[in-house]
C-alpha positions in Angstrom: 102.5 -117.1 174.8 102.5 -117.6 170.5 99.5 -115.8 169.9 100.4 -112.7 172.4 103.7 -112.8 170.9 101.6 -112.9 167.4 99.6 -110.1 168.7 102.6 -108.0 170.3 104.7 -107.7 166.5 101.2 -107.1 164.4 102.4 -104.2 161.9 99.4 -101.5 162.1 99.9 -101.6 158.5 98.0 -104.6 157.6 94.6 -102.2 159.0 94.0 -105.4 162.8 93.6 -104.7 165.3 94.0 -108.3 167.1 93.7 -111.8 164.7 90.6 -112.8 162.8 88.5 -115.2 164.4 86.2 -118.1 162.8 85.7 -121.4 161.6 85.5 -123.0 158.1 82.8 -124.6 156.7 83.8 -127.3 154.4 86.7 -125.6 151.9 84.6 -122.6 150.7 83.3 -120.3 153.3 84.8 -118.9 156.3 82.2 -118.1 158.9 84.2 -114.8 161.4 83.1 -114.5 164.8 84.9 -111.0 165.1 83.2 -107.6 164.6 82.4 -105.9 160.8 86.0 -104.9 159.2 86.4 -100.8 160.2 86.4 -98.7 156.7 89.3 -97.6 155.0 88.6 -93.8 156.5 88.3 -95.1 160.0 91.4 -97.2 160.3 93.7 -94.2 158.0 92.1 -92.5 161.6 93.0 -95.4 163.5 96.9 -94.7 162.4 97.2 -91.1 162.8 96.2 -91.5 166.5 98.7 -94.5 166.7 101.3 -92.5 165.3 100.3 -89.4 167.0 100.5 -91.1 170.2 103.2 -92.4 169.9 105.9 -89.0 168.5 108.8 -89.0 170.2 109.1 -85.6 171.7 111.6 -84.4 169.5 109.0 -84.7 166.8 106.8 -82.5 168.7 109.6 -80.1 169.6 109.7 -79.4 165.2 106.2 -78.9 165.4 106.4 -76.9 167.8 109.4 -74.8 165.4 107.7 -75.1 162.6 104.2 -73.6 164.1 106.7 -70.4 165.5 108.3 -69.8 161.6 104.5 -69.9 160.2 103.1 -66.8 162.6 107.0 -65.2 162.6 105.6 -65.1 158.3 102.6 -64.0 159.5 103.6 -61.2 161.3 106.3 -60.1 158.9 102.8 -59.8 156.3 100.9 -57.9 158.2 103.7 -55.7 159.4 105.1 -54.8 155.9 101.0 -54.8 154.9 100.3 -51.6 157.4 103.3 -50.3 156.5 102.6 -49.7 153.1 100.0 -48.1 154.4 100.6 -46.1 156.9 104.7 -45.0 156.2 104.6 -41.5 154.7 105.0 -40.4 151.9 106.4 -37.8 150.3 104.2 -35.1 148.9 104.7 -33.1 145.2 105.4 -29.5 145.4 105.0 -26.8 142.7 105.9 -23.9 142.8 102.5 -21.2 142.0 104.3 -17.5 142.8 104.6 -15.3 145.1 103.7 -11.8 147.4 105.4 -9.3 147.9 105.8 -8.4 151.7 108.9 -5.9 152.0 110.0 -3.6 149.5 113.9 -4.2 147.4 116.6 -2.4 149.3 120.2 -2.2 147.8 122.9 -1.4 149.5 126.4 -0.4 148.5 129.3 -0.9 150.4 132.7 2.0 149.5 136.2 2.7 149.7 136.1 5.9 148.1 136.0 5.3 144.4 135.8 1.5 144.9 133.0 -0.5 145.4 133.0 -2.8 148.3 130.4 -5.1 147.6 126.5 -5.1 147.1 123.8 -6.4 148.9 119.9 -7.4 148.0 118.0 -7.2 150.5 113.4 -8.5 150.4 110.8 -10.4 151.3 108.2 -12.4 149.6 105.6 -14.7 150.4 105.6 -18.1 148.2 102.8 -19.9 147.5 103.5 -23.7 147.3 100.6 -26.8 145.9 101.2 -29.8 147.7 100.0 -32.9 146.3 99.3 -35.8 149.0 97.2 -38.0 147.4 100.2 -40.9 147.6 99.2 -40.6 151.2 95.9 -42.8 151.9 94.7 -42.9 155.2 96.4 -40.7 158.1 97.1 -37.2 157.6 100.8 -36.2 157.3 102.1 -34.1 159.9 105.5 -32.1 159.4 107.2 -30.3 162.4 109.4 -27.9 160.1 109.5 -27.3 157.1 113.3 -25.5 155.8 113.1 -23.6 153.0 116.2 -22.9 150.4 116.3 -20.6 147.8 118.9 -21.1 144.8 119.9 -19.3 141.4 119.4 -22.0 139.3 122.4 -21.4 136.6 124.9 -20.0 139.0 123.6 -22.5 142.6 123.9 -19.4 145.2 121.7 -19.3 147.9 119.8 -16.3 147.6 117.6 -16.1 149.9 115.4 -18.7 153.2 113.4 -19.6 154.7 111.4 -18.2 158.1 110.6 -21.0 159.7 113.8 -22.4 158.9 114.7 -20.4 162.9 111.1 -20.2 163.9 109.8 -24.0 163.3 105.7 -23.9 163.0 103.4 -27.9 162.3 102.3 -28.1 158.9 99.5 -30.4 158.7 98.2 -32.2 154.7 95.5 -34.0 154.9 95.9 -37.4 153.2 94.7 -37.7 150.1 94.0 -34.1 148.8 95.7 -30.9 147.3 96.5 -28.5 149.5 98.3 -25.2 149.4 100.9 -23.1 151.6 102.4 -20.1 151.8 105.8 -20.3 153.0 107.8 -16.3 154.2 111.1 -15.8 152.6 113.9 -13.9 153.1 116.5 -12.8 150.6 119.6 -11.8 151.3 122.3 -11.9 148.6 126.0 -10.2 148.4 128.3 -9.5 145.7 131.3 -8.5 145.0 129.9 -5.7 142.9 127.0 -5.2 140.5 128.1 -7.0 137.8 127.5 -10.6 139.7 125.6 -12.6 137.3 123.0 -13.7 139.9 122.9 -10.0 141.4 122.5 -8.7 138.0 119.2 -11.4 137.0 117.5 -9.8 141.1 118.1 -6.6 139.8 116.8 -6.6 136.3 114.0 -8.7 137.5 112.8 -7.5 140.7 112.9 -3.9 139.8 110.2 -2.6 137.8 111.4 -0.2 134.6 108.1 1.7 135.4 108.9 5.3 134.7 105.3 6.5 137.0 107.2 6.9 140.4 109.2 10.1 141.0 112.2 10.6 143.2 112.8 11.8 146.3 115.9 11.4 147.7 115.6 15.3 149.6 113.0 15.5 151.9 111.5 12.6 154.4 109.4 10.2 152.9 106.7 7.6 153.9 106.6 4.2 153.3 103.9 1.5 153.6 105.3 -1.5 154.0 104.9 -4.8 155.8 108.3 -6.3 157.2 107.0 -8.1 159.6 105.7 -12.0 159.4 103.6 -13.5 161.4 104.3 -17.2 162.3 106.5 -17.5 158.7 103.5 -17.8 156.8 101.2 -14.5 157.0 101.9 -11.4 156.9 100.5 -8.9 159.8 99.2 -5.9 158.9 101.3 -3.2 157.1 103.7 -1.0 158.8 104.1 2.4 158.2 108.2 3.5 158.4 109.5 6.8 157.8 112.8 7.2 156.1 115.2 10.7 156.1 117.7 11.3 153.7 120.9 11.9 155.8 122.7 15.0 154.4 126.1 14.4 152.8 129.8 15.6 152.5 131.8 16.3 149.2 132.9 12.2 149.7 129.3 11.2 150.4 128.3 12.9 147.1 131.1 11.5 145.1 129.9 7.8 146.3 125.7 8.7 145.4 127.0 10.2 141.9 129.6 6.9 141.8 126.0 5.2 142.8 124.1 7.2 140.2 126.2 6.7 137.3 126.9 2.4 138.3 124.0 1.4 140.6 120.1 1.4 140.7 119.5 4.4 139.4 120.0 3.1 135.8 118.5 4.9 133.3 116.1 1.5 132.2 114.6 1.7 136.0 112.5 3.3 137.5 113.8 6.0 140.1 114.4 5.3 144.1 112.5 6.5 146.2 114.3 6.0 149.2 118.3 6.7 149.1 120.2 6.9 152.2 124.6 7.4 152.4 126.7 7.2 155.1 130.6 7.7 154.8 131.0 4.4 153.8 127.6 3.0 152.2 124.5 3.7 150.2 121.7 2.2 150.7 118.8 2.9 147.8 115.2 1.2 148.9 112.6 0.7 146.1 109.1 0.8 147.3 106.0 -1.8 145.9 104.4 -1.1 142.0 101.1 -0.6 141.9 99.4 -2.6 139.9 97.6 0.3 137.8 101.6 0.6 137.6 102.6 -2.5 136.3 104.6 -2.4 133.1 103.5 -3.0 129.9 106.6 -4.8 129.0 106.5 -9.3 129.6 108.9 -9.3 133.4 111.7 -11.4 133.2 111.3 -14.6 134.7 113.9 -15.4 137.5 116.0 -18.9 136.6 114.9 -20.2 140.8 115.5 -23.3 142.6 113.8 -23.7 146.2 115.0 -26.7 147.5 112.1 -28.0 150.8 113.5 -30.4 153.8 110.4 -31.9 155.2 110.8 -33.0 159.1 107.9 -35.3 158.8 106.6 -36.0 162.8 107.2 -39.5 164.1 110.6 -39.7 161.4 112.6 -37.4 162.3 114.2 -38.4 164.8 115.8 -40.9 163.0 117.2 -38.4 160.6 115.0 -39.3 158.1 114.5 -36.0 156.4 113.5 -36.0 152.2 114.5 -32.8 150.3 111.8 -31.8 147.7 113.1 -29.2 145.0 110.5 -27.5 144.2 110.3 -25.3 140.7 108.0 -22.8 139.2 104.9 -23.8 137.1 105.7 -21.6 134.1 109.3 -22.4 133.7 110.5 -19.1 135.6 109.6 -17.2 138.5 108.3 -13.9 138.7 109.7 -11.2 140.6 106.7 -10.3 143.0 106.7 -6.1 142.6 103.0 -5.3 144.2 
């Protein structure tokens, strides 16, 4: 019984599974009858196995929780890495210039000898350079490009993009620089001709070339392209005929008032079309051919193009980044042809 009790209480730290057996020869030698003592590495492995087999349920539960925490951390790292590579980044946008779609039209609405308001209308095709090199792997898809044109000096909105009301998908390839074209409809109204924004538009977008004669009393034909196809590319030129309307004494007074204060100033070429009604005068300026471009330097416009990008997959969550694009040369030259 004593031997069994001693075996039961024997600790694993001693590194022996049972008591040593053998006999002594004199007082100097001991001859063992049991197997050879295992190496230290084997003893350590046995200890680990013993502790593992003797682990309690709490220890096993603690080990499972530790494993779950490690897997969650690994998944978070992988998700962060994928988001860094696949998350669409906002590209860099720069304005490169524009071309004329429809000519400038200035409308003056008056009450007798008083000017009620003036309106500036035109359509441009604005060229943009888009730097999408920040996106590496997947193409960037925009389901809509919302565009507003503002005067940088006064903050007034002078026009908006055609795609604002007619969305069209735009796809940009990754790690590339692309060129896109967006149609802009200008429609700015002011109280009178002294308005700062209206005056800058009028002086920059109406050429001072005197080479085009006025023809205010006979029908004439202008070649314009007022219709836009898909918001980016104008269709073939459409021909429209405008005929001046006979006026009474009141209309003649308004026309003379427009000639003195309105768009037919002495430093600008005469308009090819003047349509006069009882309360308004509409003056249309035709496109200027390149051969008749003025020799003097054209006055640039201080414009800001506010572009809101509706990115596919993120638009439903309300993520719509806005880019303020500016002309490359510090000012936007109003297209004359």
